[in-house]
N, C-alpha and C positions, 0 to 999 in steps of 0.2 A: 358695289356700294355697301351691300350687306356685310361683307367681310370687313370693311373699313369701320363700320359702326360697331361691330362685335369686338374688334381690336381695341377701339377707343373705350368701350365699356369695360373690358378686362383690365386695361391700363388704369382706369379710375378705381376699380375695385382693389387692385394691387397697391395703389398709393394710399387707399383708405385703410386697408387691412393688410399691412405687410407681414411677411412670415417672421415669427419670433426667432431669435438666435438659438442655436442648439445648446442644450444644457449638458453638463458633464454626465448626467444620468441618461442622456438620450441615445447613447451608443448601445443599442439592443440588438443582439443577433440570435436568431433561432439556431438551436444546436441539437445534435443527436443525444438523447438521454441514454447515456452509455451504460446504464445498469445492465442491460443485455444488448446494447447497441441499437435499441429501437428509438424512433423519433417520438418524443413525448408530445401529447396533444396539448398545444398551447404552452409548453414549457419554454422559458426564455432564459438567457444568460445576460446579466447586467455587468458591464465592465466600467468601473469608475476611471475616468481619465482626467488628467490635469496637464494641459499644454502638450497633448499628444502622447503622454506617458501612460502606459497601461499598468496599473499597480498590481494586477493579478499575474501578469507575465513578466513584469520588469522590462518591458521593451517599448519601442516606439510604436504608435498606432499604425504607422504606415507599413510595418513589417512584423506584426504580431500574430500569434496564433489565437484562435477563438477558444479561449479557455474559460469555461463557465465558472462564475464565482457564486452562483446560486442555482437552485433547482427547486421544483415543486412536484408534489405527487400528482401523477396523471392517471387517467382512467383506462389506458390502453393495456389491460392486464393480459392480453394475448399476443402482444406484438413485441418482437425483438429481431435483431439482425446480428449476424456474426461475420466479422471481416474474413475475407478469403485467405489472407496471408498475415503473418505476424508482423509486428512493427519492425522497421528497419533502423530505428533510432537507438535501440538497445537490445542486448541479447544476454539472457541469464544462463548461468551454468552453476548448479543444475537448473533446469527449466522449472518455472513455478506457474506457468499458465494454468488458470486464468487469474492468478492472485497478485499480479503486478500492482504495487501500491503507487498509484499515479496521482489522482485528484482526491482532495480531502476537504470535507465540510464538517464543521463541528458545532453548528447551532441549528436546532430544530424548533420550529414554531408551529403550534397547532392552533388553527383558527378557522371557524366556520366549517368544521368537518374536514378540513384539508390540512396538509403538512407542507411547510415551506422550509427549505434548508439554505444555510448560508455559512460564511466563514467569519469568525470573530475578528480576524485581521488578515487581509489579503495582500499586505505589503511584505515582500520577502526581505529578510535581514540576513546578512552574511554571518556564518558561524564556522567553527572548526569541528568537523565531524569525526576527527580521529580520536581513538581511544584504545584501551586494552581489550583483549578478547575475553568475554565472559567465560567462566569455567564450563558452563554447559551452553553451547551456542551452535547454531548452524552457520556454515560458511558458504558464501556465494561469490562468484565472479559476475560482474556486469560490465559488458563492453558497450560504451556509448559512442554514438556518432551524431554530433550536434553541429549547429551552424557556427558557433564561436563568436557570434556578434552580440548576443544578449543572454540574459538569464532565461532559461527555459525550464518548464516543469519536467522532472525526470522521474522514472519509475524506480523504486527501491524495494528491497525484499521484505522490509518490516518497519514497524513504527519506531522501535528503539534500536535501529541499526547503528552499528559503529563501523567507521571506515578504518581498516587496518593498513591498507596499502593502496597507492595510486600509481599507475604506470601510464605515462603519457606517450602516445603513438604519433600524434600530430598536433601542433600548436603549443600553447603555453600550459602551465599547470592550471587545472580547473579551479574555479571558485564556486563554493557551495553556499546556498542560502536556504532559509526555511521561514515560512510565514506562521501566523498565530494559530492556524488550524493544524499545523504539523505537516504541511505539504512541502516537499523538497524541490529545489531548483539548482541548476548548475549552469555555468558559463565556461565553455571549452569546445575543443574540436573533437578529436578522437582520443579516447583514454579508457583504461580499464580500472575498475575499482573492486577491491576485495572487501566484502561486508561480513560482519559477524552480527547475527541476530539472536537474542536470547531464546532458548528453547521454549520458554513459557509463552512466547508470542503465538506460537503455532497450536496452542491448546486452548479450547474454549472452556476448560475447567478452571474457573476462577477460585480464588481463596474463599474459605468459609468465613465471611465477614458480614457484619451488620449493615443494613441499608442506611444511607445517610438520611438526614432530615429532608423530606421532599419539599420542593417549592410550592407556593400557594397556587401559582398559575397552572400547575399540572394536574389539578384535581380532576378535571373532566376526562383527561386521557387516562389517568390511573383508574378511574371508575370503569372506563371502557375496557381496559386491559383485564381488570379483575373479573369482568363478565365472561371472558373467554378462557383465561388461564388460572383464575383463582387468586388467593392471597399469598404472596411470597413471604418466606420467613427470613431470607438472607439474600445477599447479592448473588451467590451461586445458584440458589433456588430460583431467583427471578430470571437469570439468564437461561437456565435449563428449561423452565416452563415456557418461556417465549420461543426459544430455539425449537423445542419439540413441536410447538403449535405451528410456527411458520414453515417448518419443513414438511408439513402435511399439505401445503398449498398446491394447487394445480394451475397450469397455464390454460386460460380460457377467458372468454368474455364475461363481463358482469351481466347478470340477468336483469337486475333492476338497481336503482339507486334512490332509495327513499329516505335514508337517515344519515346522509353525509357520506363522502367518499371513503373515509377511513373505516367507518363501521360497515359499509357495504363490502369492502375488500376483506375485512376480518370475518364477517359473518358467512360470506360465500367461499372463503379460502381460495381466492383467485389472485394471481399475480406472478410476475417474473421476479428476478432477483432484486431489481431496484425498488419494487413495491415492498417487498419483505424487509429489505435493509432500512429503507426510509422510516417505516412505521416502527420497526424495532428500535432504531436510534431515538426516535421521538419519545417512545414509551420509557426507555432507559433514562433519558434526561428528565422526564416527568417525575421519576422517582429520585431525582437528584444525583444520578450516577453519570460520570463522565463517559461519553460515548461519541463516536465519530462515524460518519458515512464516507466510505472509501470506494472509488470506482475507477475503471479504466475503459478501454474501448469495447470490451466484451463482457464485463462482469461487475457486480457491485456486492460489497459485503460490509460488515460493521467491525468496529474496534471498541472494546470496553476496557476501562481502566480499573485495575485492581491494586491492592497494596504491593504486589510483586511486578507491576508494570502493565503494559498494554497487552491485550489478548485479541486475536483475530477470531471473529465469529462469522462463519459462512452459513447462510441459511438456504443455500441451494438456489435454483433458478430454472430457466428453460433448458430442456435437454437438447443439446446441439453439438455438432462436431466442431471442436475448437481448433483453430490453426496452431499447429505445433511444428517446431523445427525438427528436422531429422536428427535422430540420436547418433552421436559419434562415439566411436570406441576409444577407450583410454587404456594404455599399457604402461606400467611403471616397472622398470628393471633396475634392481640394485646393482651398482657397480663395485662399491667398496664400503666397508663398515669400519668404524673407529676401533682401535685395539683396546683403548682404555678411556676412562673419564673420571671426573671428580664430582662429588656431591655439590649440587647447586651450580655447576658449570654447564658448558655447552659442548656438544659433540657435533661433528660435521659428517653428513651422509651424502655420498656421491651416487647419483642415479640418472637414468635416462628416461624421459617421458615421451611416449609416442602417441600422437593423436591429440585429443582435447585434454588440456591440463586441468586437473581438479583444483578447487580452491584450497583444499587442505589434504594432506597425506598423513595417515595415522600409522603408528608403529606400536608394537607390543614389546616391552622390556620385562622379561620374566626370568625367574630363578627359583627352583624348588617350590613350585606352586604359587609363588607370589608374582603378581603381574601388575604392571603400571603402563598406562597408555600415554604415549607422547605424540604430540601433533607438530607437524612441520608445514611450513607455508612456502610453496614454490613460486617462482616467477611465472607469469602467464604464458610465456613462450615455450613451446616444446623443444626437446633436445636434452643435451647433457647439462646438468646443473647440480650445485651443492645446496643443501638446506641444513639449517642448524636446529638441533633439538636441545631443549633445556632439561637437564636432569634435576629431579626434586632434591631439595636439601635434606630430606628425611631418608634418603636412599642408604640402605645398609651395605657396607663394603662386601664385595663378593664377585662371583662370576655370573654374568647375565647373558641371555640370548636376545638379540634384537631382530625382529622381523616385521614386515609390513602386513597390516591387517585392514580389512574394509572399515571405513569410518562408521558405517551403519552398525557394526558390531562394537566399535569403540564407544559409541554413544551410550551403550548400556553398561559401561564399566566406569567406575569412579576414576577421576583424573589421578588421584594419589591415594593408594591403598596403604593402610597401616602396616609397617614392616617390623617384624620382631627380630 
């Protein structure tokens, strides 16, 4: 009898106070704050959906990945985890662990002593990533293994990366997309991409330029930054001051929290990579500088915009043994060289590649103390193949010797030297 009365009472309560329908903002999933892979205390990811479509992943909600579109600063300054194995969805050559550029947030808001990060636009729009190779660039192979059913976030080697070649192994030609924060997406199955990234991206030495006019709402955070790093005189000075300060941080618990989370972290110099990168980006934006928070499964770092493009700024983090792929040997054997060539034309070089194919092969064209570096771009499959080299139009007629050199050496030589 008591059960019947209780059931009737619950029924009446349900009819009187029905559950409200779920809103598009109600899809909240707790995620691992992947600055160092640790779970952030109370950190949430909000995914805006419309009729089951996830605007952050470009996929149906029934088969979507939990991709965070927002993060906030947490107090777990001593917690991080490192995956035991690298991702099976992509493979970089050369390996860039832990700097895979996967998730990107470009808005930092400072409120109540805390920092909240988000994306200016989380809707990916298709674009053509192909372009010419910059004169000074690092080359990368990235082999992707995706589902092919939807747009998925992909890791790329740099912010201003240019796609030079795409080799499809399975499925159709991949489609690339990018959202307002600069995060990359792709839809495809198995394919290999050759990227060219400007050399300036890998240096945190920004141009010597004046700081922009700072926004009014960043006054409090600027005052806090000046307390610990002083008054900057330029953009380079600001980045250098903050980078030196954050790189002195230690991994450990906060002893107390009396004046806000950000001030406690900065005064005690505690935090792993996500804490350093979040506060760094927020301070840069408080000075009116374009900056972004970038992270993957094991690390977080920052990107700062200068007049010469984006620069990666790594502030360090927790010391841990990162999952790395085993190194594979590469052997390149020249089979035949061209007998002659014309200025501004192309020459074909026949070679055999054993092992892992490098994304670029460098050659030295020299004569009587004059040397020019030529770059060739092989296909990703090992074996016998021909690559073409473009001779500069300023080449002086004469006899030259052509030999293969390490690209690490070639990077220190101008692409075209003045020939007398």
